[in-house]
C-alpha positions as CSV (number, residue, x, y, z in Angstrom):
1,X,13.6,-21.0,15.0
2,X,11.9,-22.8,12.0
3,X,7.7,-22.7,10.9
4,X,6.1,-25.2,13.1
5,X,4.4,-28.0,10.2
6,X,2.0,-27.1,7.9
7,X,0.5,-28.5,4.8
8,X,1.4,-27.4,1.2
9,X,-0.4,-26.8,-1.9
10,X,1.2,-25.6,-4.7
11,X,-2.1,-24.1,-7.3
12,X,-2.0,-24.6,-10.7
13,X,-5.5,-22.1,-11.2
14,X,-7.0,-19.2,-9.5
15,X,-10.0,-21.4,-8.8
16,X,-8.3,-24.5,-6.7
17,X,-6.4,-21.9,-4.7
18,X,-9.7,-20.5,-3.8
19,X,-11.2,-23.6,-3.2
20,X,-8.4,-24.6,-0.8
21,X,-8.9,-21.4,0.8
22,X,-12.1,-22.1,2.0
23,X,-10.8,-24.4,4.4
24,X,-9.8,-22.6,8.3
25,X,-6.0,-21.8,9.3
26,X,-4.8,-21.4,5.4
27,X,-2.1,-19.1,4.2
28,X,-1.2,-17.8,0.8
29,X,2.6,-18.0,0.0
30,X,3.5,-15.2,-2.7
31,X,6.9,-13.3,-3.1
32,X,7.4,-14.8,1.0
33,X,8.5,-11.7,2.0
34,X,6.5,-11.4,4.8
35,X,4.5,-14.9,5.6
36,X,8.1,-16.5,6.0
37,X,9.7,-14.8,8.4
38,X,6.2,-14.8,10.4
39,X,6.6,-18.8,9.6
40,X,9.7,-19.2,10.8
41,X,9.4,-17.0,14.4
42,X,5.7,-19.0,14.7
43,X,3.7,-15.8,15.0
44,X,1.5,-17.6,12.3
45,X,1.3,-21.3,12.3
46,X,-1.4,-22.2,9.0
47,X,-2.5,-25.9,8.8
48,X,-2.7,-25.3,5.0
49,X,0.2,-22.7,3.1
50,X,-1.0,-22.4,-0.5
51,X,1.6,-21.2,-3.0
52,X,0.1,-19.2,-5.8
53,X,3.7,-18.8,-7.5
54,X,2.8,-20.8,-10.3
55,X,-0.3,-18.2,-11.3
56,X,1.7,-16.7,-14.2
57,X,-2.0,-14.8,-15.1
58,X,-1.7,-12.7,-11.8
59,X,1.7,-11.3,-13.3
60,X,1.2,-8.4,-15.5
61,X,0.9,-4.8,-15.8
62,X,-1.6,-2.8,-18.5
63,X,-3.3,0.0,-19.8
64,X,-7.2,-0.3,-18.7
65,X,-9.6,2.7,-19.1
66,X,-7.8,5.2,-17.6
67,X,-6.7,3.2,-15.0
68,X,-3.3,0.7,-14.9
69,X,-3.9,-2.6,-13.1
70,X,-1.2,-4.8,-11.2
71,X,-1.4,-8.7,-11.0
72,X,-1.1,-9.6,-7.5
73,X,1.2,-11.7,-8.3
74,X,3.5,-8.6,-10.3
75,X,6.7,-7.9,-8.0
76,X,7.7,-4.9,-7.2
77,X,10.8,-4.6,-8.7
78,X,8.9,-4.8,-11.9
79,X,6.3,-2.6,-11.2
80,X,9.4,0.6,-10.3
81,X,11.0,0.1,-13.1
82,X,8.0,-0.3,-15.4
83,X,8.1,2.9,-18.2
84,X,4.1,2.9,-17.7
85,X,4.0,3.3,-14.2
86,X,7.0,6.1,-14.2
87,X,4.7,7.8,-16.4
88,X,1.1,7.1,-15.3
89,X,1.9,6.4,-11.7
90,X,4.9,8.3,-10.1
91,X,3.9,7.9,-6.8
92,X,3.7,4.6,-7.2
93,X,7.0,4.2,-8.7
94,X,8.5,6.6,-6.4
95,X,7.4,4.6,-2.8
96,X,8.6,1.4,-4.3
97,X,11.9,2.8,-4.0
98,X,11.4,2.6,-0.2
99,X,9.9,-1.0,-0.5
100,X,12.9,-2.7,1.4
101,X,15.9,-3.5,-0.9
102,X,16.7,-4.6,-4.1
103,X,16.0,-8.4,-3.3
104,X,13.2,-7.7,-1.9
105,X,11.6,-5.3,-4.2
106,X,12.7,-9.4,-6.7
107,X,10.6,-11.3,-4.4
108,X,8.2,-9.4,-3.5
109,X,4.8,-8.6,-5.2
110,X,2.7,-6.3,-5.2
111,X,-0.7,-8.4,-4.0
112,X,1.6,-9.7,-1.0
113,X,1.9,-5.9,0.2
114,X,-1.5,-5.3,0.3
115,X,-3.1,-7.9,1.6
116,X,-0.4,-8.4,4.3
117,X,-1.7,-4.8,5.7
118,X,0.9,-2.9,7.6
119,X,-0.2,0.7,8.4
120,X,3.1,1.7,7.5
121,X,3.8,0.2,4.8
122,X,4.4,2.1,1.1
123,X,1.8,0.1,-0.9
124,X,-1.3,0.4,1.0
125,X,-0.3,3.9,1.6
126,X,-0.3,4.7,-1.7
127,X,-3.5,2.5,-2.5
128,X,-5.5,5.0,-0.1
129,X,-3.7,8.1,-2.0
130,X,-5.0,7.3,-5.4
131,X,-8.5,6.0,-4.8
132,X,-7.7,2.1,-5.8
133,X,-9.7,-0.8,-6.5
134,X,-8.6,-4.1,-5.4
135,X,-9.9,-7.2,-7.1
136,X,-10.5,-10.1,-5.2
137,X,-11.8,-13.9,-6.0
138,X,-13.5,-16.0,-4.0
139,X,-16.1,-19.1,-4.5
140,X,-19.3,-16.6,-5.3
141,X,-17.4,-14.9,-7.8
142,X,-15.1,-11.6,-8.2
143,X,-15.6,-8.3,-6.5
144,X,-13.8,-5.0,-6.0
145,X,-13.1,-3.4,-2.5
146,X,-12.3,0.2,-2.5
147,X,-9.0,0.4,-1.0
148,X,-10.2,2.5,2.4
149,X,-12.7,-0.3,2.4
150,X,-9.8,-2.8,2.3
151,X,-7.8,-2.2,5.2
152,X,-9.5,-2.6,8.6
153,X,-7.1,-2.7,11.0
154,X,-3.3,-3.7,11.1
155,X,-2.6,-6.8,9.6
156,X,-6.3,-6.8,9.1
157,X,-8.5,-6.6,5.5
158,X,-11.7,-7.0,4.2
159,X,-10.8,-10.4,2.5
160,X,-13.5,-13.1,3.5
161,X,-12.4,-16.5,4.0
162,X,-11.3,-18.5,0.8
163,X,-11.0,-15.3,-1.3
164,X,-7.6,-14.0,-2.7
165,X,-6.7,-11.1,-4.0
166,X,-6.0,-10.8,-7.8
167,X,-5.5,-6.9,-9.0
168,X,-5.5,-3.7,-7.7
169,X,-6.5,-0.8,-10.8
170,X,-4.8,2.7,-9.7
171,X,-6.3,5.6,-11.8
172,X,-3.9,7.2,-13.6
173,X,-2.4,9.9,-11.5
174,X,0.5,12.0,-13.0
175,X,2.3,15.1,-11.3
176,X,5.0,16.1,-9.1
177,X,5.6,13.4,-6.0
178,X,6.9,13.3,-3.1
179,X,7.3,10.4,-0.3
180,X,8.7,10.9,2.9
181,X,9.4,8.6,5.7
182,X,10.3,8.8,9.4
183,X,11.4,4.8,9.4
184,X,13.5,4.1,12.6
185,X,12.0,1.5,14.5
186,X,9.0,1.8,16.3
187,X,7.9,5.2,15.4
188,X,7.4,4.0,11.5
189,X,5.6,6.5,9.5
190,X,5.4,7.2,5.6
191,X,3.7,10.0,3.4
192,X,2.7,10.1,0.0
193,X,1.7,13.2,-2.1
194,X,0.7,14.0,-5.7
195,X,0.4,17.2,-6.2
196,X,-0.6,19.1,-9.5
197,X,-0.1,22.9,-10.1
198,X,-1.4,25.2,-12.4
199,X,0.0,28.8,-12.8
200,X,0.7,28.5,-9.2
201,X,-2.3,27.2,-8.1
202,X,-2.9,23.9,-7.0
203,X,-5.5,22.0,-9.1
204,X,-5.0,18.3,-7.4
205,X,-3.6,16.9,-4.1
206,X,-3.7,13.2,-3.4
207,X,-1.9,12.7,0.2
208,X,-2.3,9.6,2.6
209,X,0.2,9.1,5.8
210,X,0.3,5.5,6.6
211,X,2.4,4.9,10.4
212,X,0.1,7.1,12.5
213,X,-2.9,4.6,12.9
214,X,-4.5,1.4,12.6
215,X,-4.6,1.5,9.4
216,X,-3.0,4.4,6.3
217,X,-5.0,7.9,6.5
218,X,-6.2,9.9,3.4
219,X,-5.3,13.5,4.4
220,X,-8.7,15.2,2.6
221,X,-8.6,18.1,5.0
222,X,-5.0,18.6,3.4
223,X,-6.1,18.1,0.2
224,X,-9.3,20.0,0.4
225,X,-7.1,23.3,2.1
226,X,-4.1,23.1,-0.7
227,X,-6.8,22.8,-3.9
228,X,-7.4,26.1,-5.5
229,X,-5.2,27.9,-3.6
230,X,-1.6,29.0,-4.3
231,X,1.2,26.1,-3.1
232,X,3.2,29.0,-0.7
233,X,4.5,28.1,2.1
234,X,1.9,29.6,4.3
235,X,-1.2,27.9,2.3
236,X,0.9,24.5,2.9
237,X,1.5,25.3,6.8
238,X,-2.0,26.0,7.3
239,X,-3.3,22.6,5.6
240,X,-1.5,21.0,7.3
241,X,-2.4,22.0,10.3
242,X,-6.1,20.5,9.3
243,X,-4.1,17.4,9.9
244,X,-5.5,15.1,12.5
245,X,-4.4,11.6,13.3
246,X,-4.7,9.0,16.7
247,X,-0.8,6.9,16.5
248,X,-1.0,5.0,19.5
249,X,2.0,5.2,21.7
250,X,5.4,2.8,21.5
251,X,7.6,2.2,23.4
252,X,10.1,4.0,21.4
253,X,7.9,6.9,21.0
254,X,5.0,8.4,22.4
255,X,1.7,9.8,20.5
256,X,2.6,12.8,20.8
257,X,6.2,12.7,18.7
258,X,4.3,10.6,15.8
259,X,1.8,13.1,15.6
260,X,3.7,15.7,15.7
261,X,6.3,13.7,12.5
262,X,3.2,13.5,11.1
263,X,2.5,16.6,10.2
264,X,6.2,17.4,10.0
265,X,6.5,14.7,7.3
266,X,2.9,15.9,5.5
267,X,4.0,19.6,5.3
268,X,7.7,18.2,3.9
269,X,6.0,15.8,1.2
270,X,3.4,18.8,-0.2
271,X,6.5,21.4,-0.7
272,X,8.4,18.9,-2.2
273,X,6.4,17.4,-4.6
274,X,5.4,21.8,-5.3
275,X,9.2,22.5,-5.6
276,X,10.0,19.5,-8.0
């Protein structure tokens, strides 16, 4: 199929993009890896598509006061191959390798993945795990939204009409990491884990599960059960037993199976990170 007819605007500035998005039935075109298929299948029928690809000031990676800030138009591949991201955000670097194929990552953008809000996607899950802050710009100015508050449902975000996602800020979280996925159709699950171990004791843990609910889930109870304890297989198993989720049934996998696989992947992610 081909897209239904729509108006097109190539924005020359963030202000122009924000003004255009204030109207009804608008969509943002960045990398196009999510939007274009939706247009072609007519699952999305916007009145106006606002192309932001010429907003060069939204493509950057920089350190800022203990955080790594990434512009919304930064391509996945640029972040994946960044030495700064590899050092300061190894969990993000590891997760980006799972985003589609290299050709997809060459076009897809960090901001686009976050705004698309696929509950089983890697970047939203990492954002929740690392307590990222997402900056959006609208006609009333700029505001920052904590990642858990930004994702409100499958493909739904806290973006208000007329707001544009402009950047995401990740606190620096080094350490051993692991990304585990169950990618087959109908049972998409992803678990990301960053674990710091000092003298055999878990000093820090950041764990989130994607695809087990309408939004990525921070496994806070698992983290609390790990921190301050020796990271033995028994402790890991007991900690993972604290994880609860309520995934929906699908044609390909019942909720009970997805729930069990979420626990299996969480245990595997922690164990892999600890023994890296």
